[in-house]
ROKOLZA-797749 format. One record per atom (N, C-alpha, C): residue number from 1; residue in one letter; atom name; x, y, z. Coordinates in Angstrom, 2 decimals. Example, Ala and Ser with C-alpha at 12.3 -4.5 7.8 and 13.67 -1.06 7.14 Angstrom:
<nodes>
<num->1 | residuo->A | atomo->N | X->13.19 | Y->-5.69 | Z->7.80>
<num->1 | residuo->A | atomo->CA | X->12.30 | Y->-4.50 | Z->7.80>
<num->1 | residuo->A | atomo->C | X->13.20 | Y->-3.30 | Z->7.80>
<num->2 | residuo->S | atomo->N | X->12.85 | Y->-2.25 | Z->7.08>
<num->2 | residuo->S | atomo->CA | X->13.67 | Y->-1.06 | Z->7.14>
<num->2 | residuo->S | atomo->C | X->12.90 | Y->0.03 | Z->7.87>
</nodes>
This chain:
<nodes>
<num->1 | residuo->M | atomo->N | X->-4.30 | Y->101.00 | Z->133.31>
<num->1 | residuo->M | atomo->CA | X->-4.71 | Y->99.65 | Z->132.98>
<num->1 | residuo->M | atomo->C | X->-6.13 | Y->99.70 | Z->132.44>
<num->2 | residuo->G | atomo->N | X->-6.37 | Y->99.08 | Z->131.30>
<num->2 | residuo->G | atomo->CA | X->-7.68 | Y->99.10 | Z->130.68>
<num->2 | residuo->G | atomo->C | X->-8.64 | Y->98.10 | Z->131.29>
<num->3 | residuo->V | atomo->N | X->-9.91 | Y->98.27 | Z->130.96>
<num->3 | residuo->V | atomo->CA | X->-10.94 | Y->97.39 | Z->131.49>
<num->3 | residuo->V | atomo->C | X->-10.71 | Y->95.95 | Z->131.05>
<num->4 | residuo->A | atomo->N | X->-10.31 | Y->95.74 | Z->129.79>
<num->4 | residuo->A | atomo->CA | X->-10.10 | Y->94.38 | Z->129.30>
<num->4 | residuo->A | atomo->C | X->-9.02 | Y->93.66 | Z->130.09>
<num->5 | residuo->S | atomo->N | X->-7.94 | Y->94.35 | Z->130.40>
<num->5 | residuo->S | atomo->CA | X->-6.86 | Y->93.71 | Z->131.15>
<num->5 | residuo->S | atomo->C | X->-7.27 | Y->93.44 | Z->132.60>
<num->6 | residuo->E | atomo->N | X->-8.21 | Y->94.24 | Z->133.13>
<num->6 | residuo->E | atomo->CA | X->-8.68 | Y->94.02 | Z->134.49>
<num->6 | residuo->E | atomo->C | X->-9.60 | Y->92.81 | Z->134.59>
<num->7 | residuo->R | atomo->N | X->-10.11 | Y->92.32 | Z->133.46>
<num->7 | residuo->R | atomo->CA | X->-11.00 | Y->91.17 | Z->133.46>
<num->7 | residuo->R | atomo->C | X->-10.35 | Y->89.94 | Z->132.84>
<num->8 | residuo->S | atomo->N | X->-9.04 | Y->90.00 | Z->132.60>
<num->8 | residuo->S | atomo->CA | X->-8.35 | Y->88.83 | Z->132.06>
<num->8 | residuo->S | atomo->C | X->-8.29 | Y->87.76 | Z->133.15>
<num->9 | residuo->L | atomo->N | X->-8.04 | Y->86.53 | Z->132.74>
<num->9 | residuo->L | atomo->CA | X->-7.95 | Y->85.44 | Z->133.71>
<num->9 | residuo->L | atomo->C | X->-6.83 | Y->85.70 | Z->134.71>
<num->10 | residuo->R | atomo->N | X->-5.70 | Y->86.16 | Z->134.23>
<num->10 | residuo->R | atomo->CA | X->-4.56 | Y->86.44 | Z->135.12>
<num->10 | residuo->R | atomo->C | X->-4.93 | Y->87.50 | Z->136.17>
<num->11 | residuo->S | atomo->N | X->-5.57 | Y->88.57 | Z->135.74>
<num->11 | residuo->S | atomo->CA | X->-5.90 | Y->89.63 | Z->136.70>
<num->11 | residuo->S | atomo->C | X->-6.96 | Y->89.17 | Z->137.70>
<num->12 | residuo->Q | atomo->N | X->-7.89 | Y->88.32 | Z->137.26>
<num->12 | residuo->Q | atomo->CA | X->-8.90 | Y->87.80 | Z->138.18>
<num->12 | residuo->Q | atomo->C | X->-8.28 | Y->86.84 | Z->139.20>
<num->13 | residuo->V | atomo->N | X->-7.33 | Y->86.02 | Z->138.75>
<num->13 | residuo->V | atomo->CA | X->-6.64 | Y->85.12 | Z->139.67>
<num->13 | residuo->V | atomo->C | X->-5.88 | Y->85.94 | Z->140.71>
<num->14 | residuo->E | atomo->N | X->-5.18 | Y->86.97 | Z->140.28>
<num->14 | residuo->E | atomo->CA | X->-4.45 | Y->87.83 | Z->141.22>
<num->14 | residuo->E | atomo->C | X->-5.39 | Y->88.55 | Z->142.18>
<num->15 | residuo->K | atomo->N | X->-6.54 | Y->88.96 | Z->141.67>
<num->15 | residuo->K | atomo->CA | X->-7.52 | Y->89.66 | Z->142.51>
<num->15 | residuo->K | atomo->C | X->-8.06 | Y->88.74 | Z->143.61>
<num->16 | residuo->W | atomo->N | X->-8.42 | Y->87.51 | Z->143.25>
<num->16 | residuo->W | atomo->CA | X->-9.07 | Y->86.61 | Z->144.20>
<num->16 | residuo->W | atomo->C | X->-8.09 | Y->85.81 | Z->145.05>
<num->17 | residuo->L | atomo->N | X->-6.93 | Y->85.51 | Z->144.52>
<num->17 | residuo->L | atomo->CA | X->-5.97 | Y->84.69 | Z->145.25>
<num->17 | residuo->L | atomo->C | X->-4.79 | Y->85.48 | Z->145.79>
<num->18 | residuo->G | atomo->N | X->-4.69 | Y->86.74 | Z->145.43>
<num->18 | residuo->G | atomo->CA | X->-3.62 | Y->87.58 | Z->145.93>
<num->18 | residuo->G | atomo->C | X->-2.31 | Y->87.36 | Z->145.20>
<num->19 | residuo->P | atomo->N | X->-1.29 | Y->88.14 | Z->145.56>
<num->19 | residuo->P | atomo->CA | X->0.02 | Y->87.95 | Z->144.95>
<num->19 | residuo->P | atomo->C | X->0.51 | Y->86.53 | Z->145.20>
<num->20 | residuo->T | atomo->N | X->1.08 | Y->85.93 | Z->144.18>
<num->20 | residuo->T | atomo->CA | X->1.41 | Y->84.51 | Z->144.27>
<num->20 | residuo->T | atomo->C | X->2.90 | Y->84.24 | Z->144.32>
<num->21 | residuo->S | atomo->N | X->3.68 | Y->85.20 | Z->144.72>
<num->21 | residuo->S | atomo->CA | X->5.12 | Y->84.99 | Z->144.71>
<num->21 | residuo->S | atomo->C | X->5.57 | Y->83.93 | Z->145.72>
<num->22 | residuo->S | atomo->N | X->4.87 | Y->83.79 | Z->146.85>
<num->22 | residuo->S | atomo->CA | X->5.30 | Y->82.84 | Z->147.87>
<num->22 | residuo->S | atomo->C | X->4.58 | Y->81.50 | Z->147.80>
<num->23 | residuo->A | atomo->N | X->3.41 | Y->81.45 | Z->147.19>
<num->23 | residuo->A | atomo->CA | X->2.65 | Y->80.20 | Z->147.11>
<num->23 | residuo->A | atomo->C | X->2.37 | Y->79.87 | Z->145.65>
<num->24 | residuo->P | atomo->N | X->2.64 | Y->78.65 | Z->145.23>
<num->24 | residuo->P | atomo->CA | X->2.40 | Y->78.29 | Z->143.83>
<num->24 | residuo->P | atomo->C | X->0.91 | Y->78.22 | Z->143.48>
<num->25 | residuo->V | atomo->N | X->0.60 | Y->78.64 | Z->142.28>
<num->25 | residuo->V | atomo->CA | X->-0.76 | Y->78.57 | Z->141.75>
<num->25 | residuo->V | atomo->C | X->-0.73 | Y->77.67 | Z->140.53>
<num->26 | residuo->R | atomo->N | X->-1.75 | Y->76.85 | Z->140.39>
<num->26 | residuo->R | atomo->CA | X->-1.81 | Y->75.98 | Z->139.21>
<num->26 | residuo->R | atomo->C | X->-3.25 | Y->75.83 | Z->138.75>
<num->27 | residuo->V | atomo->N | X->-3.40 | Y->75.55 | Z->137.47>
<num->27 | residuo->V | atomo->CA | X->-4.71 | Y->75.24 | Z->136.90>
<num->27 | residuo->V | atomo->C | X->-4.93 | Y->73.75 | Z->137.10>
<num->28 | residuo->T | atomo->N | X->-6.00 | Y->73.40 | Z->137.79>
<num->28 | residuo->T | atomo->CA | X->-6.25 | Y->71.98 | Z->138.08>
<num->28 | residuo->T | atomo->C | X->-7.36 | Y->71.40 | Z->137.21>
<num->29 | residuo->R | atomo->N | X->-8.12 | Y->72.26 | Z->136.55>
<num->29 | residuo->R | atomo->CA | X->-9.17 | Y->71.77 | Z->135.66>
<num->29 | residuo->R | atomo->C | X->-9.44 | Y->72.81 | Z->134.60>
<num->30 | residuo->F | atomo->N | X->-9.64 | Y->72.34 | Z->133.37>
<num->30 | residuo->F | atomo->CA | X->-10.00 | Y->73.22 | Z->132.27>
<num->30 | residuo->F | atomo->C | X->-11.13 | Y->72.58 | Z->131.51>
<num->31 | residuo->S | atomo->N | X->-12.20 | Y->73.30 | Z->131.32>
<num->31 | residuo->S | atomo->CA | X->-13.34 | Y->72.81 | Z->130.57>
<num->31 | residuo->S | atomo->C | X->-13.50 | Y->73.68 | Z->129.33>
<num->32 | residuo->S | atomo->N | X->-13.39 | Y->73.06 | Z->128.17>
<num->32 | residuo->S | atomo->CA | X->-13.52 | Y->73.84 | Z->126.93>
<num->32 | residuo->S | atomo->C | X->-14.98 | Y->74.11 | Z->126.63>
<num->33 | residuo->A | atomo->N | X->-15.20 | Y->75.03 | Z->125.72>
<num->33 | residuo->A | atomo->CA | X->-16.57 | Y->75.42 | Z->125.36>
<num->33 | residuo->A | atomo->C | X->-17.27 | Y->74.30 | Z->124.62>
<num->34 | residuo->R | atomo->N | X->-18.45 | Y->73.98 | Z->125.08>
<num->34 | residuo->R | atomo->CA | X->-19.32 | Y->73.06 | Z->124.36>
<num->34 | residuo->R | atomo->C | X->-20.40 | Y->73.89 | Z->123.71>
<num->35 | residuo->S | atomo->N | X->-21.31 | Y->73.25 | Z->123.05>
<num->35 | residuo->S | atomo->CA | X->-22.34 | Y->74.00 | Z->122.32>
<num->35 | residuo->S | atomo->C | X->-23.17 | Y->74.88 | Z->123.25>
<num->36 | residuo->N | atomo->N | X->-23.40 | Y->74.46 | Z->124.48>
<num->36 | residuo->N | atomo->CA | X->-24.26 | Y->75.24 | Z->125.37>
<num->36 | residuo->N | atomo->C | X->-23.54 | Y->75.78 | Z->126.60>
<num->37 | residuo->Q | atomo->N | X->-22.23 | Y->75.63 | Z->126.66>
<num->37 | residuo->Q | atomo->CA | X->-21.50 | Y->76.10 | Z->127.84>
<num->37 | residuo->Q | atomo->C | X->-20.27 | Y->76.91 | Z->127.43>
<num->38 | residuo->R | atomo->N | X->-19.88 | Y->77.78 | Z->128.31>
<num->38 | residuo->R | atomo->CA | X->-18.67 | Y->78.58 | Z->128.12>
<num->38 | residuo->R | atomo->C | X->-17.51 | Y->77.90 | Z->128.84>
<num->39 | residuo->P | atomo->N | X->-16.28 | Y->78.19 | Z->128.45>
<num->39 | residuo->P | atomo->CA | X->-15.13 | Y->77.59 | Z->129.13>
<num->39 | residuo->P | atomo->C | X->-15.05 | Y->78.02 | Z->130.60>
<num->40 | residuo->C | atomo->N | X->-14.49 | Y->77.13 | Z->131.41>
<num->40 | residuo->C | atomo->CA | X->-14.21 | Y->77.48 | Z->132.80>
<num->40 | residuo->C | atomo->C | X->-12.91 | Y->76.80 | Z->133.21>
<num->41 | residuo->V | atomo->N | X->-12.25 | Y->77.37 | Z->134.19>
<num->41 | residuo->V | atomo->CA | X->-11.02 | Y->76.78 | Z->134.72>
<num->41 | residuo->V | atomo->C | X->-11.11 | Y->76.77 | Z->136.24>
<num->42 | residuo->R | atomo->N | X->-10.44 | Y->75.80 | Z->136.84>
<num->42 | residuo->R | atomo->CA | X->-10.29 | Y->75.77 | Z->138.30>
<num->42 | residuo->R | atomo->C | X->-8.83 | Y->76.06 | Z->138.59>
<num->43 | residuo->V | atomo->N | X->-8.60 | Y->77.09 | Z->139.38>
<num->43 | residuo->V | atomo->CA | X->-7.25 | Y->77.50 | Z->139.74>
<num->43 | residuo->V | atomo->C | X->-7.07 | Y->77.22 | Z->141.22>
<num->44 | residuo->E | atomo->N | X->-5.94 | Y->76.63 | Z->141.56>
<num->44 | residuo->E | atomo->CA | X->-5.69 | Y->76.23 | Z->142.93>
<num->44 | residuo->E | atomo->C | X->-4.43 | Y->76.90 | Z->143.46>
<num->45 | residuo->L | atomo->N | X->-4.54 | Y->77.44 | Z->144.65>
<num->45 | residuo->L | atomo->CA | X->-3.42 | Y->78.05 | Z->145.36>
<num->45 | residuo->L | atomo->C | X->-2.98 | Y->77.06 | Z->146.43>
<num->46 | residuo->L | atomo->N | X->-1.71 | Y->76.69 | Z->146.42>
<num->46 | residuo->L | atomo->CA | X->-1.20 | Y->75.71 | Z->147.39>
<num->46 | residuo->L | atomo->C | X->-0.70 | Y->76.42 | Z->148.63>
<num->47 | residuo->L | atomo->N | X->-1.46 | Y->76.32 | Z->149.71>
<num->47 | residuo->L | atomo->CA | X->-1.13 | Y->76.96 | Z->150.98>
<num->47 | residuo->L | atomo->C | X->-0.60 | Y->75.92 | Z->151.96>
<num->48 | residuo->P | atomo->N | X->0.12 | Y->76.33 | Z->152.99>
<num->48 | residuo->P | atomo->CA | X->0.59 | Y->75.38 | Z->154.01>
<num->48 | residuo->P | atomo->C | X->-0.57 | Y->74.65 | Z->154.70>
<num->49 | residuo->T | atomo->N | X->-1.72 | Y->75.31 | Z->154.78>
<num->49 | residuo->T | atomo->CA | X->-2.90 | Y->74.70 | Z->155.42>
<num->49 | residuo->T | atomo->C | X->-3.68 | Y->73.80 | Z->154.48>
<num->50 | residuo->G | atomo->N | X->-3.33 | Y->73.80 | Z->153.22>
<num->50 | residuo->G | atomo->CA | X->-4.03 | Y->72.99 | Z->152.22>
<num->50 | residuo->G | atomo->C | X->-4.38 | Y->73.81 | Z->151.00>
<num->51 | residuo->P | atomo->N | X->-4.86 | Y->73.16 | Z->149.94>
<num->51 | residuo->P | atomo->CA | X->-5.17 | Y->73.88 | Z->148.71>
<num->51 | residuo->P | atomo->C | X->-6.44 | Y->74.74 | Z->148.84>
<num->52 | residuo->L | atomo->N | X->-6.43 | Y->75.86 | Z->148.14>
<num->52 | residuo->L | atomo->CA | X->-7.58 | Y->76.75 | Z->148.06>
<num->52 | residuo->L | atomo->C | X->-7.89 | Y->76.93 | Z->146.58>
<num->53 | residuo->G | atomo->N | X->-9.08 | Y->76.55 | Z->146.16>
<num->53 | residuo->G | atomo->CA | X->-9.41 | Y->76.60 | Z->144.74>
<num->53 | residuo->G | atomo->C | X->-10.57 | Y->77.51 | Z->144.42>
<num->54 | residuo->F | atomo->N | X->-10.53 | Y->78.07 | Z->143.22>
<num->54 | residuo->F | atomo->CA | X->-11.59 | Y->78.92 | Z->142.70>
<num->54 | residuo->F | atomo->C | X->-11.89 | Y->78.48 | Z->141.28>
<num->55 | residuo->F | atomo->N | X->-13.17 | Y->78.56 | Z->140.89>
<num->55 | residuo->F | atomo->CA | X->-13.55 | Y->78.39 | Z->139.49>
<num->55 | residuo->F | atomo->C | X->-13.69 | Y->79.76 | Z->138.86>
<num->56 | residuo->F | atomo->N | X->-13.21 | Y->79.88 | Z->137.63>
<num->56 | residuo->F | atomo->CA | X->-13.36 | Y->81.10 | Z->136.85>
<num->56 | residuo->F | atomo->C | X->-14.08 | Y->80.74 | Z->135.57>
<num->57 | residuo->F | atomo->N | X->-15.09 | Y->81.53 | Z->135.21>
<num->57 | residuo->F | atomo->CA | X->-15.93 | Y->81.26 | Z->134.06>
<num->57 | residuo->F | atomo->C | X->-15.74 | Y->82.33 | Z->132.99>
<num->58 | residuo->R | atomo->N | X->-15.63 | Y->81.90 | Z->131.76>
<num->58 | residuo->R | atomo->CA | X->-15.48 | Y->82.84 | Z->130.63>
<num->58 | residuo->R | atomo->C | X->-16.86 | Y->83.30 | Z->130.19>
<num->59 | residuo->H | atomo->N | X->-17.03 | Y->84.60 | Z->130.09>
<num->59 | residuo->H | atomo->CA | X->-18.31 | Y->85.17 | Z->129.68>
<num->59 | residuo->H | atomo->C | X->-18.29 | Y->85.51 | Z->128.19>
<num->60 | residuo->R | atomo->N | X->-19.47 | Y->85.77 | Z->127.66>
<num->60 | residuo->R | atomo->CA | X->-19.64 | Y->86.03 | Z->126.23>
<num->60 | residuo->R | atomo->C | X->-18.77 | Y->87.19 | Z->125.74>
<num->61 | residuo->D | atomo->N | X->-18.56 | Y->88.20 | Z->126.59>
<num->61 | residuo->D | atomo->CA | X->-17.75 | Y->89.36 | Z->126.19>
<num->61 | residuo->D | atomo->C | X->-16.25 | Y->89.12 | Z->126.32>
<num->62 | residuo->G | atomo->N | X->-15.86 | Y->87.89 | Z->126.70>
<num->62 | residuo->G | atomo->CA | X->-14.44 | Y->87.54 | Z->126.78>
<num->62 | residuo->G | atomo->C | X->-13.83 | Y->87.72 | Z->128.16>
<num->63 | residuo->T | atomo->N | X->-14.59 | Y->88.23 | Z->129.11>
<num->63 | residuo->T | atomo->CA | X->-14.07 | Y->88.43 | Z->130.46>
<num->63 | residuo->T | atomo->C | X->-14.17 | Y->87.14 | Z->131.27>
<num->64 | residuo->W | atomo->N | X->-13.40 | Y->87.07 | Z->132.34>
<num->64 | residuo->W | atomo->CA | X->-13.41 | Y->85.94 | Z->133.26>
<num->64 | residuo->W | atomo->C | X->-13.96 | Y->86.42 | Z->134.59>
<num->65 | residuo->C | atomo->N | X->-14.86 | Y->85.64 | Z->135.19>
<num->65 | residuo->C | atomo->CA | X->-15.47 | Y->86.00 | Z->136.47>
<num->65 | residuo->C | atomo->C | X->-15.60 | Y->84.75 | Z->137.34>
<num->66 | residuo->V | atomo->N | X->-15.81 | Y->84.95 | Z->138.64>
<num->66 | residuo->V | atomo->CA | X->-15.98 | Y->83.81 | Z->139.54>
<num->66 | residuo->V | atomo->C | X->-17.42 | Y->83.30 | Z->139.55>
<num->67 | residuo->F | atomo->N | X->-18.30 | Y->83.96 | Z->138.84>
<num->67 | residuo->F | atomo->CA | X->-19.68 | Y->83.49 | Z->138.72>
<num->67 | residuo->F | atomo->C | X->-19.93 | Y->83.08 | Z->137.27>
<num->68 | residuo->P | atomo->N | X->-20.75 | Y->82.05 | Z->137.05>
<num->68 | residuo->P | atomo->CA | X->-21.00 | Y->81.59 | Z->135.68>
<num->68 | residuo->P | atomo->C | X->-21.84 | Y->82.60 | Z->134.91>
<num->69 | residuo->P | atomo->N | X->-21.71 | Y->82.58 | Z->133.58>
<num->69 | residuo->P | atomo->CA | X->-22.53 | Y->83.48 | Z->132.78>
<num->69 | residuo->P | atomo->C | X->-24.00 | Y->83.07 | Z->132.86>
<num->70 | residuo->E | atomo->N | X->-24.85 | Y->84.04 | Z->132.67>
<num->70 | residuo->E | atomo->CA | X->-26.28 | Y->83.76 | Z->132.67>
<num->70 | residuo->E | atomo->C | X->-26.62 | Y->82.89 | Z->131.47>
<num->71 | residuo->T | atomo->N | X->-27.45 | Y->81.91 | Z->131.69>
<num->71 | residuo->T | atomo->CA | X->-27.82 | Y->81.02 | Z->130.59>
<num->71 | residuo->T | atomo->C | X->-28.80 | Y->81.73 | Z->129.66>
<num->72 | residuo->E | atomo->N | X->-28.70 | Y->81.37 | Z->128.40>
<num->72 | residuo->E | atomo->CA | X->-29.64 | Y->81.94 | Z->127.44>
<num->72 | residuo->E | atomo->C | X->-30.96 | Y->81.20 | Z->127.59>
<num->73 | residuo->R | atomo->N | X->-32.01 | Y->81.96 | Z->127.60>
<num->73 | residuo->R | atomo->CA | X->-33.34 | Y->81.38 | Z->127.76>
<num->73 | residuo->R | atomo->C | X->-34.11 | Y->81.49 | Z->126.45>
<num->74 | residuo->L | atomo->N | X->-35.02 | Y->80.56 | Z->126.27>
<num->74 | residuo->L | atomo->CA | X->-35.88 | Y->80.64 | Z->125.11>
<num->74 | residuo->L | atomo->C | X->-36.79 | Y->81.84 | Z->125.26>
<num->75 | residuo->A | atomo->N | X->-37.10 | Y->82.47 | Z->124.16>
<num->75 | residuo->A | atomo->CA | X->-37.98 | Y->83.63 | Z->124.19>
<num->75 | residuo->A | atomo->C | X->-38.98 | Y->83.53 | Z->123.05>
<num->76 | residuo->M | atomo->N | X->-40.15 | Y->84.05 | Z->123.31>
<num->76 | residuo->M | atomo->CA | X->-41.18 | Y->84.07 | Z->122.28>
<num->76 | residuo->M | atomo->C | X->-41.25 | Y->85.49 | Z->121.73>
<num->77 | residuo->H | atomo->N | X->-41.27 | Y->85.58 | Z->120.43>
<num->77 | residuo->H | atomo->CA | X->-41.36 | Y->86.89 | Z->119.78>
<num->77 | residuo->H | atomo->C | X->-42.65 | Y->86.97 | Z->119.00>
<num->78 | residuo->A | atomo->N | X->-43.28 | Y->88.12 | Z->119.01>
<num->78 | residuo->A | atomo->CA | X->-44.50 | Y->88.35 | Z->118.24>
<num->78 | residuo->A | atomo->C | X->-44.19 | Y->89.42 | Z->117.20>
<num->79 | residuo->Y | atomo->N | X->-44.65 | Y->89.18 | Z->116.01>
<num->79 | residuo->Y | atomo->CA | X->-44.44 | Y->90.13 | Z->114.93>
<num->79 | residuo->Y | atomo->C | X->-45.80 | Y->90.62 | Z->114.47>
<num->80 | residuo->Q | atomo->N | X->-45.90 | Y->91.91 | Z->114.30>
<num->80 | residuo->Q | atomo->CA | X->-47.16 | Y->92.49 | Z->113.85>
<num->80 | residuo->Q | atomo->C | X->-47.21 | Y->92.42 | Z->112.34>
<num->81 | residuo->G | atomo->N | X->-48.23 | Y->91.78 | Z->111.84>
<num->81 | residuo->G | atomo->CA | X->-48.40 | Y->91.66 | Z->110.40>
<num->81 | residuo->G | atomo->C | X->-49.28 | Y->92.78 | Z->109.87>
<num->82 | residuo->T | atomo->N | X->-49.48 | Y->92.77 | Z->108.56>
<num->82 | residuo->T | atomo->CA | X->-50.32 | Y->93.80 | Z->107.94>
<num->82 | residuo->T | atomo->C | X->-51.79 | Y->93.46 | Z->108.05>
<num->83 | residuo->G | atomo->N | X->-52.12 | Y->92.20 | Z->108.32>
<num->83 | residuo->G | atomo->CA | X->-53.52 | Y->91.82 | Z->108.43>
<num->83 | residuo->G | atomo->C | X->-54.15 | Y->91.51 | Z->107.09>
<num->84 | residuo->R | atomo->N | X->-53.40 | Y->91.62 | Z->106.01>
<num->84 | residuo->R | atomo->CA | X->-53.92 | Y->91.33 | Z->104.67>
<num->84 | residuo->R | atomo->C | X->-53.32 | Y->90.03 | Z->104.18>
<num->85 | residuo->S | atomo->N | X->-54.08 | Y->89.24 | Z->103.52>
<num->85 | residuo->S | atomo->CA | X->-53.53 | Y->88.05 | Z->102.88>
<num->85 | residuo->S | atomo->C | X->-53.37 | Y->88.32 | Z->101.41>
<num->86 | residuo->E | atomo->N | X->-52.34 | Y->87.78 | Z->100.85>
<num->86 | residuo->E | atomo->CA | X->-52.04 | Y->88.07 | Z->99.44>
<num->86 | residuo->E | atomo->C | X->-52.45 | Y->86.93 | Z->98.58>
</nodes>
């Protein structure tokens, strides 16, 4: 199994919620990408004791994780000039 398949949404759901043959799993929320945010989904496992939900966040490299991607921060760049004016 390749690294990409190990980070797919399906593989992450199976990793965190376990095999789902006996308990139904459903997506209860989907947030599409906005200009400053990545997509995320809420997946819920229906247990006899009540629902158990996890949020999964899509990262820039296409992987899904239970933690949100790091936000991009503003940065200041300095460029060295020649010191001569033309």
